[in-house]
C-alpha positions in Angstrom: 85.4 -28.4 -7.6 85.8 -26.7 -4.2 83.9 -27.8 -1.1 81.4 -25.5 0.5 80.4 -24.0 -2.8 76.6 -24.0 -2.7 74.9 -24.4 -6.0 71.4 -25.2 -7.3 70.4 -27.4 -10.3 67.1 -28.0 -12.1 67.0 -31.5 -13.4 64.5 -32.9 -15.9 64.4 -36.6 -16.6 62.5 -38.5 -19.3 62.1 -42.2 -19.7 60.4 -44.9 -17.7 60.6 -43.0 -14.4 57.1 -43.2 -13.0 55.7 -46.1 -11.1 59.2 -47.6 -10.6 60.2 -46.1 -7.3 62.0 -43.2 -8.8 60.8 -40.4 -6.4 61.7 -42.3 -3.2 65.0 -43.2 -4.8 65.7 -39.5 -5.4 64.4 -38.6 -1.9 66.8 -41.2 -0.3 69.7 -40.1 -2.5 69.2 -36.4 -1.7 69.3 -37.2 2.0 72.5 -39.2 1.4 74.1 -36.2 -0.1 72.6 -33.7 2.3 70.7 -31.8 -0.4 67.6 -29.6 -0.1 65.0 -29.1 -2.8 62.2 -31.3 -4.2 61.2 -33.9 -6.7 57.9 -34.4 -8.5 56.2 -36.3 -11.3 54.8 -34.4 -14.2 53.1 -35.4 -17.5 56.5 -35.0 -19.1 58.7 -37.0 -16.7 60.3 -36.2 -13.4 61.5 -32.8 -12.3 64.1 -32.2 -9.5 65.5 -29.2 -7.8 68.7 -30.0 -6.0 70.6 -27.5 -3.8 73.8 -28.2 -1.9 77.5 -28.4 -2.0 78.7 -28.6 -5.6 80.6 -31.8 -5.1 77.6 -33.5 -3.4 75.2 -32.2 -6.2 77.6 -33.6 -8.8 77.8 -37.0 -7.0 74.0 -37.0 -6.7 73.5 -36.5 -10.5 76.2 -39.0 -11.3 74.5 -41.7 -9.2 71.1 -41.0 -10.9 72.7 -41.5 -14.3 74.6 -44.7 -13.5 72.6 -46.4 -10.7 68.8 -45.7 -11.2 66.2 -48.0 -9.7 66.1 -51.5 -11.3 62.8 -50.9 -13.2 63.7 -47.4 -14.3 65.0 -46.5 -17.8 66.4 -43.0 -18.3 66.2 -41.7 -21.9 67.4 -38.2 -21.2 68.7 -36.2 -18.2 68.9 -32.5 -18.6 70.7 -30.4 -16.0 70.4 -26.6 -15.8 72.0 -24.3 -13.3 69.7 -22.4 -10.9 70.0 -20.2 -7.9 69.5 -22.1 -4.7 65.9 -21.7 -3.5 64.6 -21.4 0.0 64.0 -25.1 0.7 65.5 -26.2 4.0 64.9 -29.9 3.4 64.3 -32.2 0.5 60.7 -33.1 -0.1 58.4 -34.8 -2.6 55.8 -32.5 -4.2 52.4 -33.4 -5.6 52.4 -34.4 -9.3 51.9 -31.8 -11.9 50.0 -32.1 -15.1 51.4 -30.3 -18.2 49.6 -29.8 -21.4 51.1 -31.9 -24.2 53.6 -33.6 -21.9 54.1 -37.3 -22.2 56.4 -40.0 -20.9 57.0 -43.7 -21.6 55.0 -46.0 -19.2 56.3 -49.0 -17.4 54.9 -52.4 -18.5 53.4 -54.8 -16.0 56.0 -56.5 -13.9 55.9 -59.9 -12.2 55.8 -60.2 -8.4 59.1 -59.3 -6.8 61.0 -61.5 -4.3 60.2 -59.3 -1.4 56.4 -59.5 -2.0 56.6 -63.2 -2.7 58.3 -63.7 0.6 55.6 -61.7 2.4 52.9 -63.6 0.5 53.9 -66.9 2.2 54.9 -65.4 5.6 52.2 -66.1 8.2 53.4 -63.2 10.3 52.9 -60.6 7.5 49.7 -58.7 7.3 49.4 -59.5 3.6 49.8 -63.2 4.1 48.2 -65.0 1.1 46.7 -61.7 -0.2 46.4 -62.3 -4.0 47.0 -58.7 -4.9 50.2 -58.0 -2.9 52.6 -55.6 -4.7 55.0 -52.8 -4.2 56.9 -50.1 -6.2 59.1 -52.9 -7.7 56.3 -55.1 -9.1 52.7 -55.5 -10.1 50.3 -54.0 -12.6 51.2 -50.8 -14.5 50.1 -50.4 -18.1 47.0 -52.6 -17.7 45.5 -50.3 -15.0 46.6 -46.9 -16.3 43.9 -44.5 -17.6 46.0 -41.4 -17.9 49.3 -39.8 -16.9 50.9 -38.8 -14.7 50.9 -42.3 -13.2 49.0 -41.6 -10.0 46.4 -43.7 -8.2 43.4 -41.4 -9.1 44.3 -42.0 -12.8 44.2 -45.8 -12.5 41.6 -48.5 -12.0 42.6 -48.5 -8.3 41.0 -45.1 -7.8 37.9 -46.6 -6.2 39.8 -48.5 -3.5 40.2 -46.2 -0.5 43.5 -46.9 1.4 43.2 -48.2 4.9 45.3 -46.5 7.6 48.2 -49.0 7.4 48.3 -48.9 3.6 48.0 -45.1 3.6 51.0 -44.9 5.9 53.1 -47.0 3.6 51.9 -45.1 0.6 52.9 -41.8 2.1 56.3 -42.8 3.5 59.2 -42.1 1.1 61.4 -44.6 2.9 58.9 -47.4 2.4 59.1 -49.6 -0.7 55.4 -49.1 -1.2 55.7 -45.3 -1.4 53.3 -44.2 -4.1 53.0 -47.8 -5.4 49.7 -47.0 -7.1 48.1 -50.5 -6.9 49.1 -50.9 -3.2 46.3 -52.5 -1.1 45.7 -55.2 1.5 42.8 -57.6 2.4 41.1 -54.8 4.4 41.0 -52.1 1.7 41.9 -53.7 -1.7 40.5 -55.9 -4.4 39.0 -59.3 -3.5 38.7 -62.6 -5.2 35.8 -65.0 -5.3 34.9 -68.3 -7.0 31.8 -68.4 -9.1 30.0 -71.0 -11.2 26.8 -70.9 -13.2 24.9 -71.2 -10.0 26.5 -68.0 -8.6 29.2 -67.1 -6.1 30.5 -70.1 -4.2 33.4 -68.9 -2.1 35.5 -65.8 -1.3 39.1 -64.9 -0.5 41.1 -68.0 0.6 38.1 -70.2 0.2 37.8 -69.1 -3.4 41.5 -70.0 -4.1 41.1 -73.4 -2.5 37.9 -74.2 -4.5 39.8 -73.3 -7.7 42.6 -75.6 -6.7 40.1 -78.4 -6.0 38.5 -77.9 -9.4 41.9 -78.1 -11.1 42.9 -81.2 -9.2 39.6 -82.9 -10.2 40.4 -82.3 -13.9 38.0 -79.4 -14.4 38.6 -76.2 -16.3 38.9 -72.9 -14.5 38.8 -69.4 -15.9 40.9 -67.0 -13.8 41.3 -63.2 -14.1 45.0 -62.3 -14.4 46.9 -59.0 -15.1 45.8 -58.4 -18.6 42.8 -60.7 -19.1 41.6 -64.2 -18.4 43.4 -67.5 -18.6 41.8 -70.9 -19.0 43.6 -73.4 -16.8 43.5 -77.2 -16.4 45.8 -80.0 -15.1 48.4 -80.4 -17.8 49.1 -84.0 -16.7 45.5 -85.0 -17.3 44.9 -85.9 -21.0 41.1 -86.0 -20.6 41.1 -82.5 -19.2 43.3 -81.2 -22.1 41.0 -83.0 -24.6 38.0 -81.4 -23.1 39.5 -78.0 -23.1 40.4 -78.4 -26.8 36.9 -79.5 -27.6 35.3 -76.6 -25.7 37.7 -73.9 -26.9 37.6 -75.2 -30.5 41.3 -75.5 -30.7 41.9 -79.0 -31.9 45.7 -79.0 -32.5 47.4 -75.7 -31.7 49.8 -76.1 -28.8 48.9 -74.9 -25.3 51.3 -73.0 -23.0 51.9 -74.3 -19.6 52.7 -72.7 -16.2 54.9 -74.3 -13.6 55.9 -73.3 -10.1 59.6 -72.6 -10.9 62.4 -73.4 -13.4 63.3 -76.5 -11.5 60.0 -78.0 -12.4 60.4 -76.8 -16.0 63.7 -78.7 -16.1 62.0 -81.9 -15.5 60.2 -81.7 -18.8 62.4 -79.4 -21.0 66.0 -78.7 -21.9 66.8 -75.3 -20.5 69.9 -73.3 -21.2 71.2 -70.6 -18.7 69.8 -67.9 -21.0 66.4 -69.6 -21.2 66.3 -70.0 -17.4 67.1 -66.2 -17.1 64.3 -65.4 -19.6 61.8 -67.6 -17.7 62.7 -65.9 -14.4 62.9 -62.4 -15.8 60.7 -59.7 -14.4 58.6 -59.8 -17.7 57.8 -63.6 -17.2 57.1 -64.4 -20.9 56.1 -67.7 -22.4 59.5 -69.2 -23.4 59.6 -71.8 -26.3 61.7 -74.7 -25.0 62.8 -78.0 -26.3 60.8 -80.8 -24.7 62.8 -83.7 -23.3 62.0 -86.9 -25.3 61.2 -88.8 -22.1 59.1 -86.0 -20.6 56.1 -87.5 -18.9 53.5 -85.0 -20.2 50.6 -85.8 -22.5 51.4 -85.2 -26.2 47.9 -83.5 -26.4 49.5 -80.4 -24.9 51.5 -79.7 -28.1 50.6 -82.3 -30.8 53.3 -83.1 -33.3 55.8 -80.7 -31.7 59.1 -81.1 -30.0 58.7 -77.8 -28.2 56.7 -76.5 -25.3 55.7 -73.0 -24.4 56.5 -72.6 -20.7 56.0 -69.7 -18.2 56.4 -69.2 -14.5 53.8 -67.5 -12.2 53.9 -63.8 -12.4 51.1 -62.7 -10.1 50.5 -63.6 -6.4 47.3 -65.2 -7.5 49.2 -67.5 -9.8 51.5 -68.5 -7.0 48.6 -69.2 -4.7 47.0 -71.3 -7.3 50.2 -73.3 -8.2 51.5 -73.7 -4.6 53.0 -77.2 -4.4 51.2 -79.8 -2.3 51.4 -83.6 -2.1 49.1 -85.1 -4.8 48.5 -81.7 -6.5 49.5 -81.3 -10.1 52.8 -79.4 -10.9 52.1 -78.4 -14.5 49.1 -76.5 -15.7 47.8 -75.5 -19.1 47.5 -71.8 -18.9 46.0 -70.5 -22.2 44.2 -67.4 -23.3 40.7 -67.0 -22.1 38.9 -66.9 -25.4 37.1 -68.8 -28.1 39.7 -69.7 -30.7 41.0 -66.6 -32.6 38.9 -64.1 -30.6 40.5 -61.5 -28.2 40.9 -62.6 -24.6 38.1 -61.8 -22.2 39.2 -59.1 -19.7 36.0 -58.1 -17.8 34.1 -60.3 -15.4 30.9 -59.9 -17.4 32.6 -60.7 -20.7 34.2 -63.8 -19.2 31.0 -65.1 -17.7 29.3 -64.7 -21.1 32.1 -65.6 -23.6 33.6 -68.5 -21.6 30.3 -70.0 -20.4 30.7 -72.9 -22.7 34.3 -73.6 -21.7 34.9 -73.0 -18.0 33.5 -75.1 -15.2 34.2 -72.3 -12.7 35.6 -68.8 -12.5 38.2 -67.2 -10.2 37.1 -63.6 -10.4 38.2 -60.3 -8.8 37.1 -56.7 -8.7 40.3 -55.0 -9.9 39.4 -53.7 -13.3 41.7 -54.1 -16.3 42.0 -50.9 -18.5 44.0 -52.5 -21.3 43.8 -56.2 -22.1 47.2 -57.8 -22.7 48.1 -61.3 -23.9 51.1 -63.1 -22.6 54.3 -62.4 -24.5 55.9 -65.3 -26.4 59.6 -65.6 -27.2 62.5 -68.0 -27.8 66.2 -67.6 -27.3 68.6 -66.7 -30.1 72.2 -66.2 -29.5 71.7 -65.3 -25.9 68.9 -62.8 -26.5 65.1 -62.9 -26.6 63.6 -63.5 -30.0 60.0 -62.5 -30.1 57.0 -64.4 -31.5 54.5 -62.1 -29.7 55.3 -58.9 -27.8 52.7 -57.9 -25.3 52.6 -58.2 -21.4 55.8 -57.3 -19.7 57.2 -55.5 -22.8 54.4 -53.3 -24.2 54.3 -50.3 -24.2 58.0 -49.9 -24.0 59.0 -47.7 -26.9 61.7 -48.1 -29.4 64.1 -45.1 -29.7 65.1 -43.3 -32.8 68.3 -41.3 -33.1 66.5 -38.5 -35.0 63.1 -36.9 -34.2 60.0 -38.6 -35.5 56.8 -36.9 -36.7 53.5 -37.6 -35.0 52.3 -40.5 -37.2 49.9 -43.4 -36.8 50.7 -46.6 -38.5 47.9 -49.2 -38.5 49.8 -52.4 -39.3 48.5 -55.4 -41.2 45.6 -57.8 -41.0 47.2 -60.7 -39.1 49.0 -60.5 -35.7 48.1 -56.8 -35.8 49.8 -54.1 -33.8 49.7 -50.4 -34.4 52.4 -47.8 -33.9 52.5 -44.1 -32.9 55.6 -42.0 -33.3 56.5 -38.8 -31.5 59.8 -37.0 -30.7 62.4 -39.8 -30.5 59.9 -42.6 -29.6 58.0 -45.2 -31.5 55.2 -46.6 -29.4 54.4 -50.0 -30.8 51.2 -51.4 -29.4 50.7 -54.7 -27.6 49.6 -57.6 -29.7 46.0 -57.0 -30.9 45.5 -60.2 -32.9 44.0 -61.1 -36.3 41.6 -58.5 -37.6 39.2 -61.1 -38.8 36.3 -60.6 -36.3 34.3 -57.8 -34.8 35.8 -58.2 -31.3 39.4 -57.9 -32.4 38.5 -54.9 -34.6 36.9 -53.2 -31.6 40.1 -53.9 -29.5 42.1 -52.3 -32.3 39.8 -49.3 -32.6 39.7 -48.7 -28.9 43.4 -49.2 -28.4 44.5 -46.5 -30.8 42.8 -43.5 -29.0 44.0 -44.8 -25.6 47.6 -44.8 -26.8 47.1 -41.4 -28.4 45.7 -40.0 -25.2 48.3 -41.3 -22.7 51.2 -40.6 -25.0 49.8 -37.3 -26.2 50.1 -38.0 -29.9 47.9 -36.2 -32.4 48.7 -37.8 -35.8 49.5 -35.6 -38.7 49.5 -38.5 -41.1 48.3 -42.1 -41.3 50.1 -45.0 -42.9 48.7 -48.3 -43.9 49.4 -51.5 -45.9 49.1 -51.5 -49.6 46.2 -54.0 -49.4 43.0 -51.9 -49.5 40.8 -54.7 -48.1 42.6 -55.1 -44.7 40.3 -53.8 -41.9 43.3 -51.8 -40.7 43.6 -50.2 -44.1 39.9 -49.4 -44.2 40.1 -47.8 -40.7 43.1 -45.7 -41.9 41.2 -44.6 -45.0 38.0 -43.7 -43.1 39.9 -41.8 -40.4 42.1 -39.9 -42.9 39.0 -38.8 -44.8 37.2 -37.8 -41.6 40.1 -35.8 -40.2 41.6 -34.5 -43.4 44.9 -36.2 -42.9 47.3 -37.4 -45.6 47.5 -41.2 -46.0 50.5 -43.2 -47.2 50.5 -46.7 -48.5 53.6 -48.9 -47.7 54.1 -52.3 -49.4 54.0 -55.1 -46.9 57.5 -56.5 -47.4 59.1 -53.1 -47.5 57.5 -52.6 -44.1 59.1 -55.8 -42.9 62.5 -54.5 -44.1 61.9 -51.1 -42.4 60.9 -52.8 -39.2 64.0 -54.9 -39.0 66.1 -51.8 -39.7 64.3 -49.8 -37.0 64.5 -52.8 -34.6 68.3 -52.6 -35.0 68.4 -48.8 -34.6 69.7 -48.6 -38.2 70.4 -45.0 -39.2 72.6 -45.4 -42.3 71.2 -44.4 -45.7 73.0 -47.4 -47.2 70.7 -49.8 -49.0 70.6 -53.3 -47.4 69.5 -56.6 -48.6 66.1 -57.6 -47.2 65.4 -61.4 -47.2 61.7 -61.2 -46.5 60.1 -64.6 -46.2 56.5 -64.9 -45.1 53.1 -66.2 -46.2 51.1 -63.3 -47.8 51.6 -59.7 -48.8 50.2 -57.7 -51.7 52.9 -56.9 -54.1 53.4 -53.9 -56.3 52.3 -56.0 -59.3 49.1 -57.0 -57.7 50.2 -60.5 -57.0 50.8 -62.2 -53.6 54.5 -61.9 -52.6 56.3 -63.7 -49.8 59.7 -65.0 -51.0 61.4 -61.7 -51.6 65.0 -60.4 -51.8 64.8 -56.7 -51.6 67.5 -54.0 -51.8 66.6 -50.8 -50.1 66.2 -48.7 -47.0 63.5 -46.7 -45.3 63.1 -44.3 -48.3 62.7 -46.9 -51.1 63.3 -50.4 -52.3 63.8 -52.6 -55.3 62.6 -56.1 -55.7 65.8 -57.7 -57.0 64.9 -61.4 -56.7 62.0 -63.6 -55.7 60.7 -67.1 -55.7 58.9 -68.2 -58.9 55.2 -67.5 -59.0 53.1 -70.7 -58.4 49.3 -71.0 -58.4 47.2 -70.7 -55.3 44.0 -72.5 -56.4 41.0 -71.0 -54.5 43.1 -68.5 -52.7 42.6 -68.9 -49.0 41.2 -72.4 -49.4 44.6 -73.5 -50.7 46.2 -71.9 -47.6 43.9 -73.9 -45.3 44.4 -77.1 -47.3 48.1 -77.7 -48.2 47.1 -80.8 -50.2 45.5 -78.4 -52.7 48.6 -76.3 -52.7 50.9 -79.3 -53.2 48.8 -80.5 -56.1 49.0 -77.1 -57.8 52.8 -76.9 -57.2 53.2 -80.4 -58.7 51.1 -79.4 -61.7 53.2 -76.3 -62.5 56.4 -78.3 -62.0 55.2 -80.8 -64.5 55.1 -83.7 -62.0 52.3 -86.3 -62.5 49.6 -86.6 -59.9 50.5 -90.2 -59.0 48.5 -92.1 -56.5 51.6 -92.8 -54.4 52.1 -89.2 -53.4 50.6 -88.2 -50.0 48.6 -85.1 -51.2 47.0 -87.1 -54.0 46.0 -89.7 -51.5 44.4 -87.0 -49.3 42.4 -85.6 -52.2 39.2 -87.4 -53.4 38.8 -88.3 -57.1 36.2 -85.5 -57.3 38.5 -83.0 -55.7 41.3 -83.9 -58.1 39.0 -83.5 -61.1 37.8 -80.1 -60.0 41.3 -78.9 -59.1 42.7 -80.1 -62.5 40.0 -78.1 -64.3 40.6 -75.1 -62.2 44.4 -75.2 -62.9 44.0 -75.9 -66.6 41.5 -73.0 -67.1 43.3 -70.7 -64.6 40.1 -70.1 -62.7 40.6 -68.4 -59.3 44.3 -69.3 -59.2 46.1 -66.2 -58.0 49.9 -66.5 -58.3 52.2 -66.3 -55.3 55.9 -66.1 -54.7 55.4 -67.0 -51.0 58.1 -68.9 -49.1 55.5 -69.7 -46.5 53.4 -71.5 -49.1 56.4 -73.5 -50.3 56.9 -74.8 -46.7 53.2 -75.7 -46.7 53.4 -77.5 -50.0 56.5 -79.5 -49.0 54.8 -80.5 -45.7 51.9 -81.9 -47.6 54.1 -83.5 -50.3 55.9 -85.6 -47.7 52.7 -86.5 -45.7 53.2 -84.2 -42.7 50.1 -82.0 -42.9 47.2 -82.0 -45.4 44.8 -79.6 -43.7 45.6 -76.9 -41.1 43.8 -76.0 -37.9 45.9 -73.0 -37.1 48.1 -70.5 -38.9 51.5 -71.9 -40.1 50.7 -75.4 -38.7 52.2 -77.2 -41.7 55.4 -75.2 -41.6 55.7 -75.6 -37.8 55.2 -79.4 -38.0 57.7 -79.6 -40.9 60.3 -77.9 -38.8 59.6 -80.1 -35.8 59.9 -83.4 -37.8 63.3 -82.4 -39.2 66.3 -84.6 -38.4 69.0 -82.2 -37.2 71.8 -84.6 -38.1 70.7 -85.2 -41.7 72.9 -83.7 -44.5 72.2 -82.8 -48.2 70.0 -80.5 -50.1 67.9 -80.2 -53.2 68.5 -78.3 -56.5 66.9 -75.1 -57.7 67.5 -72.6 -60.5 68.3 -68.9 -60.4 67.7 -67.0 -63.6 66.6 -63.5 -64.5 66.0 -62.6 -60.9 63.8 -65.6 -60.2 64.4 -68.7 -58.1 62.4 -71.7 -59.4 62.1 -74.6 -57.1 60.6 -77.1 -59.6 63.8 -79.1 -59.5 63.5 -79.3 -55.7 60.0 -80.7 -55.9 61.1 -83.3 -58.4 64.0 -84.3 -56.2 61.7 -84.6 -53.1 59.4 -86.9 -55.1 62.4 -89.0 -56.0 63.4 -89.3 -52.4 59.9 -90.2 -51.3 59.8 -93.0 -53.8 63.3 -94.2 -52.7 62.0 -94.6 -49.2 63.8 -91.6 -47.6 62.2 -90.7 -44.3 60.2 -87.4 -44.0 62.6 -86.3 -41.2 65.5 -86.4 -43.6 63.6 -84.8 -46.4 62.6 -82.0 -44.1 66.2 -81.4 -43.1 67.4 -81.4 -46.7 64.6 -78.9 -47.6 65.7 -76.6 -44.8 69.3 -76.8 -46.0 68.0 -75.9 -49.5 66.2 -72.8 -48.3 69.4 -71.6 -46.7 71.2 -72.2 -50.1 68.5 -70.2 -51.8 68.9 -67.4 -49.3 72.7 -67.3 -49.8 72.4 -67.5 -53.6 70.0 -64.6 -53.6 72.0 -62.4 -51.3 75.2 -63.1 -53.2 73.4 -62.2 -56.5 72.4 -58.8 -55.0 75.9 -58.2 -53.5 77.5 -58.7 -56.9 75.1 -56.2 -58.5 74.9 -53.6 -55.7 77.8 -54.1 -53.3 75.4 -54.4 -50.4 76.7 -56.7 -47.7 74.2 -56.2 -44.9 71.2 -58.6 -44.8 68.0 -58.0 -42.8 65.9 -61.1 -42.1 62.2 -60.5 -41.5 58.8 -62.2 -42.1 56.9 -65.0 -40.4 59.1 -67.7 -41.9 61.9 -66.5 -39.7 60.0 -67.7 -36.6 61.4 -71.1 -37.8 64.3 -71.3 -35.3 66.0 -74.2 -37.1 66.1 -72.2 -40.2 67.3 -69.1 -38.4 70.0 -70.9 -36.5 71.4 -72.4 -39.8 70.9 -69.3 -41.9 72.7 -66.6 -39.8 76.0 -68.5 -39.5 75.9 -69.4 -43.2 75.4 -65.7 -44.2 78.2 -64.6 -41.8 80.5 -67.2 -43.1 80.0 -65.7 -46.6 80.9 -62.2 -45.4 77.5 -60.7 -44.7 76.5 -58.7 -41.7 73.1 -60.0 -40.5 70.3 -58.0 -38.9 67.7 -60.0 -37.1 64.8 -58.8 -35.0 65.6 -58.0 -31.4 62.7 -56.2 -29.7 59.7 -57.0 -31.9 58.6 -60.2 -33.8 59.7 -61.0 -37.3 56.0 -61.8 -38.2 53.3 -59.2 -39.0 53.5 -57.9 -35.5 56.4 -55.7 -36.7 54.6 -54.3 -39.8 53.3 -51.1 -38.1 56.8 -50.3 -36.8 58.2 -50.5 -40.3 55.3 -48.5 -41.8 55.9 -45.7 -39.2 59.7 -45.4 -39.9 59.2 -45.6 -43.7 56.5 -42.9 -43.6 58.7 -40.6 -41.5 61.5 -40.9 -44.0 59.3 -40.5 -47.0 57.5 -37.4 -45.6 60.9 -35.9 -44.8 62.1 -36.4 -48.4 58.9 -34.9 -49.8 59.5 -31.7 -47.9 63.1 -31.3 -48.9 
């Protein structure tokens, strides 16, 4: 390419390219290559006109492709030749709104090193300002009302920039150029500390009062990026017990926040990958193995060997956790809500909803547009493995190789998320929660139109779970009728399979084996599925194998009381209800009589093939858990009690496409009576589930030739099981797909529904 050949190019870029310092990056790059032209944001991405020497323009474009700003993610870069225009310099134009245009939006990002350094620099004008941020960090999705991402379209619109902030905001060479939340103590949001008696302190005084409350063992509600946290001293058992009592959360583990990974290492084993996850810009809660000699109260995470740990991700968190002699170094940092309700995210809602919990409130006047819980993940094979996908990751879209229709998928009842698809994007929502109360339903119903608005999606179809009584299903039905839209029903476990395929960018029409293990999902036969071996793809599936159906006496009451479940499983397996068995000891004589009559007469005893319920029954049978206080408690405690060194397994039968575990139950009873410890029985049970998995997959491979296995469903949050199962499958010649960007639990259902509906609608039109 010859020098001195002047050319012009029009460039359009899509992806996460707004609110991440993209325009100042382009501006600086254009000056580096002596180009003229302009750059601007639009509702559809970033537009650039670049004029200059052909070699310089080519180098400019190449550097954009291969070295974008650290928070940017380019999905497409389109270059079209254009005649050089009359610009004599390179400039940044005002943003342009385009009808129907949309772009992905950056998630909220933890405070960057530069801002953190300034926060604790006495010579800096933002010294100890709790809302310090720049283009490389701070709130994004939680403050956005509309696109393009400009300050007037965020919750920062009411804060008028002072002269110094305005200068930074307007200077393309400043790292705060067009950082929409930019502010300082003179012109930006403020904090104050409040109790039931009213406002007690402001600014630095408010932070110091909050610290004093925490040091004294009191409970503080503080407003963070996506909602409120409830905090207390995690080294103070009395404070933890009081928080549990007030929050009505008797046993479920609390997450903790520590100053840095060095503090976390005092209490937990941390691999290099886990350290990187803790320190990542997303700052999720990371599930870590607690050290046996860790000097932390067991009340933080009763009966568990693990601990959910996160590092500070806002300047306010850093100011609150700042080390000081005699000051705690580990803090409980849990969602600001009554158990199972959505987190509070406005000052008024927190003052009302948390009045019976918090001793004081650290409030501020920066409004939150979209509430977001903390994300929760573990490490699997060097990669994040999600339990909950929310702050820091939502609303990052998943990409599809082919174009997707504009579809709304409403997800399931528990751990709800919804999903919107358009072009090559699937916008899976943040974690909404369990649709079992009015407040969560309202969060679901308000979140959908917000996503539709900012991503410019107008659904042409709605897809829901097969279960008609889910509140999400009822919403879908009502809206479809109101708007005259077609509605599709997708079976729950097919949706799990579809989600795992989508999560792995699976495009092949080849049918794969889906080992879908969870707690509950309505099956095609009207029964409760949950231990399923499917063979299928997006378009269709066959149920090739499943766990034997066992009774669920009283339905949900058996889920809440594993002792009832264990008794029912023993009954069907033909095992006597002997007094030496833990579930029988936990049931009163009256309970046993009623339960026996219920089972004999088959009164309100729906049948289930659920793997999750099998875990619950075994946990009860060996005396681990007889009643649950939170979802999956029995299975979680069964995993945590397991002896990782123990060998052996239990028998089961596979016949006519059914795996019956009655022999397993009999063998466990024999072990109990022989004095085998629960930790060993738990390990042998886990090994048995892996053998069931392998037997089922090999059975289907022999029939169909399928050798790809997708693992999905809430049971696959059991990291001990996952870490044993995947190598076992691979050793048997299977290719294994596990979740990579979304959780294996019901938080992935909407994604699977959306991809399945897209495929099925395409087939209908052929």
